N, C-alpha and C positions, 0 to 999 in steps of 0.2 A: 180645662177640658170639660165642656158641657156635654157630657156623655154619662148616662146613669151607671155604666159599669166601671167608670174611672173616677167619677166625681168624689173628691175627698174633702174639699173645702166647703164651708157653709154656702158661699156664693155659688160655686159650681153646682152643688146639690139643689139649691133653690131654683136656679135657672133651669136645670134639668127637669125638675118637677113641673115647671110651667110649660115645657116643650115636649115632654115625653109622657106617655101613659103606661101604666102597669096593668096587670090583670086585675089587681085590686088596688084600692086607695083608701085613705082615711078621710072620713067626713070632717066637717068643721067641729064636730063634737068629739073627734078622736075615735070614732067607731069604724072598724074595717068594713068596707062595702065594695061590691063589684065595680070595676071601671071598664076595662076591655072585656072582662068576663061577663057572661050572662048568668052563669050559675056554676056550682062545683059540687062534686060528691066526694066524700071521703070513705074509704073502706072501713069495715068494723075494726080491723087491727091497726088502723091509723097509719098505714104504710103507703097507701095508694090514693092520690088525689087526681080526679078527672075533672078538667076544666073545659067548659063549652064557651066559646067566644060569642059575642054579639055578631049578628050578620051585617054585612056591608060596611065593615070598618075600612078606613083608608088612611094612608099617610098624608102628611101635609102636601106632598107632591101628587096626591090623588091616586097613587098606586095602591091596589088592594093590600090590606094587612090580614094575614092569616096564620094558621098554626105553624107554618114553616118559620115565620119570624120569631115565634116564641121559642121553638127548638133551637134556632140559630143563636139567639141571645143567651140562653142558658149554656149552650155548648161553648160559646165564646167566653163567658164568665169562668167556666171550668177549665178552659185552655190555659195552661201555665205560661205559654208564650205571650198571651195577651196581657198578663200581669194585672188582672182586675182585682181591686181591693175587696171585692165581694166573694172571691173564690172559696174561702173557707166555709161560707154559709151554704154552698152548693155541693160540698163534698159528700159522696154517698147518695147522690140523687141521680136517678136515670130519668131522662125526659124523652118522650116519643110522641110523634104525631099519629093520631088515630084517624082523623080525616081533616079536611081543610079548616074546620072550626073546633076541633076537639084535640086536646093535649092531655097526656097522662104523665104524672110524676110518680115515680116509684122510689121510696126511701128504703134504705137498708134496715133502719130501725124507726119506730114511731118517734115523731118529734112534734109535740103539740104546737109550738109557735111557727111551724113551717109555713103556714099560710101567709105570714108576714113577709116571707121571702118573695112572694108573688106580687109585692108592691113595686118591685124594681121596674124601671122604665124599659120598654121593649125597643130593640134596635131594628131598623129596616134592613132586612137581609139583602134586598135587591141592590142596596148601595154599599153595604159592607162586605159582602161575600167574597169579593175579589181583592180585598185589602189583606195584606200579610199581617197576621196577628202580632208579629214582632214590631210592626210599624203603626199599629192602630192608634196608639196613644199620641202620636205626632200628626195624625191625619187631619186635613182641613175640615172634615165633617165634625170634628170636636169643637170647632168654633163657629161653624155654619151648619148646624145640625138640621136634620129632617126627622121630625117625630110625629106623634099622634095625639099630643096633648092640646090644651086649650089655646096655647100661643105658638106661633111659628116665627122662626128667625126672619128678621126684616133687613137689618143692616148692622154694621159695626164700624167703629172708627178707632184706628190705632195710633199711638204716639210713634215718634221716630225710632224708639228702642223696641217697637213691636208689641208693647203692652196695650191692652184694650182700655180705652178711655170712655167709650160710649158704646152701648149695646141696645139695640131696639128690637122689640118683639111686637108682632101684630096679631090681632085676633085671628085664629085659624078657622077658615070657612068650612074646613072638613071635619071639625071637632064633632065627636059622636055623642056628646052630652049637652045639656042646656048651658047656655053661656058660651064663653065668658062675657062679662058685661062691659069691660073696658076695651076700647078699640085698639089701643096700643100702650105699651109700657116702655119707658126709656130708663136705662140704668146709666149712671155716670160714675166713673171710678176715679178715685184720687189716691195718690201715694200717701 
C-alpha cells in the first residue's frame, strides 16, 4: 500500500515519501522544514497550531490542493474504519479549515513533538472522498497513487500471483519545490 496513512513496511514508506508531500518534511540534514506549508504559528500554550499552505499547490493530476485535503487526510487517519497505522498519533487532535489555504490543529494538551505529525503525506480528497473507509486499504489508488511529491506513478508490472515486480516513477511536472533531478526511478522487486 503506497499510501502514507497505511504504509507500514520500509518499502511502502519510502515509495510514499517520493510520491506524497506533507505539510512539513525533513531536510537532508534531518532538520524539519516546510514542504506544502508556507509557515505556521503555535499558540503560547502549545495547544493550537495554525498552518498556512503555499499558494497554487496542485496534485499530480493538476487538481488544486488546498486545506480541504489536509482536513480530509487527518479525519481519515482518525477514522477507526480506515484502520490507519497512524491513528494513535492523531488522537485528541481537532482539525479545521480556516480558509482555502489555512488549517488549524487544536490539541487537548500541549505536545511538543506534534509538529512531526505534520510530515505525513496528504491524500487527494477529490479521489478518496467517495471511497468507503472500510475498503480504502484495498483500493487501486494504493498501488497507482496520485500525490503531490517529487515523483508521480508511471507504471507497474505484476507477476502472475499479483505481486509487484517492477514499479516506475517519473519526475512530477507539478512538483512545488526545486527538483527532482532524476527523470525517472525504476524499482525492481525480488522474492
